C-alpha positions as CSV (number, residue, x, y, z in Angstrom):
1,X,114.3,114.1,94.9
2,X,118.1,113.9,94.2
3,X,118.9,112.4,90.8
4,X,120.2,108.8,91.0
5,X,123.9,108.6,90.4
6,X,125.3,105.1,91.0
7,X,128.9,106.3,90.8
8,X,128.5,108.6,93.7
9,X,127.9,106.7,97.0
10,X,126.7,109.8,98.9
11,X,124.1,110.6,96.3
12,X,123.0,107.0,96.1
13,X,122.7,106.7,99.9
14,X,120.7,109.9,100.2
15,X,118.4,108.8,97.3
16,X,117.7,105.5,99.0
17,X,117.0,107.2,102.3
18,X,114.5,109.5,100.6
19,X,112.8,106.5,98.9
20,X,112.7,104.7,102.2
21,X,111.2,107.7,104.0
22,X,108.3,107.6,101.5
23,X,107.3,104.0,102.2
24,X,104.0,104.0,104.1
25,X,103.9,102.1,107.4
26,X,100.7,100.3,108.1
27,X,99.5,100.3,111.7
28,X,96.6,98.0,111.0
29,X,97.5,94.7,109.2
30,X,95.8,93.8,106.0
31,X,94.6,90.3,105.8
32,X,93.5,88.3,102.7
33,X,89.8,88.4,102.0
34,X,88.3,85.0,102.3
35,X,85.9,83.9,99.7
36,X,82.3,83.4,100.9
37,X,80.5,80.1,100.3
38,X,78.0,80.1,97.5
39,X,75.2,79.2,100.0
40,X,76.2,82.0,102.5
41,X,73.2,83.7,104.1
42,X,72.5,87.5,103.8
43,X,73.8,88.2,107.3
44,X,77.1,86.6,106.5
45,X,77.4,88.5,103.2
46,X,76.6,91.8,104.9
47,X,79.1,91.2,107.7
48,X,81.9,90.3,105.2
49,X,81.0,93.3,103.0
50,X,81.2,95.7,105.9
51,X,84.5,94.2,107.1
52,X,86.0,94.7,103.6
53,X,84.7,98.3,103.5
54,X,86.2,99.1,106.9
55,X,89.6,97.6,105.9
56,X,89.5,99.7,102.7
57,X,88.6,102.9,104.5
58,X,91.3,102.3,107.0
59,X,93.9,101.9,104.3
60,X,92.7,105.0,102.4
61,X,92.9,107.0,105.7
62,X,96.4,105.7,106.6
63,X,97.8,106.4,103.1
64,X,96.3,109.9,103.2
65,X,94.3,109.3,100.0
66,X,91.4,111.6,101.0
67,X,89.8,114.3,98.9
68,X,92.5,116.8,100.0
69,X,95.4,114.5,99.3
70,X,98.1,115.8,97.0
71,X,98.4,112.3,95.5
72,X,94.9,112.6,94.0
């Protein structure tokens, strides 16, 4: 990455472009997790748990945070 130099507009522009290029773009939206009612039955709890796990796995895959990821 180019060192940030606020006095040089070319360097500043290139630095900001590099930073912008590293922002991950999500193809699947992430929605808030709704809290389950205290009296929720087992089927509801399992369905919600599986939904949260699927969302998490999709996020990990999209961000490339797998075992072979250099970010690890």
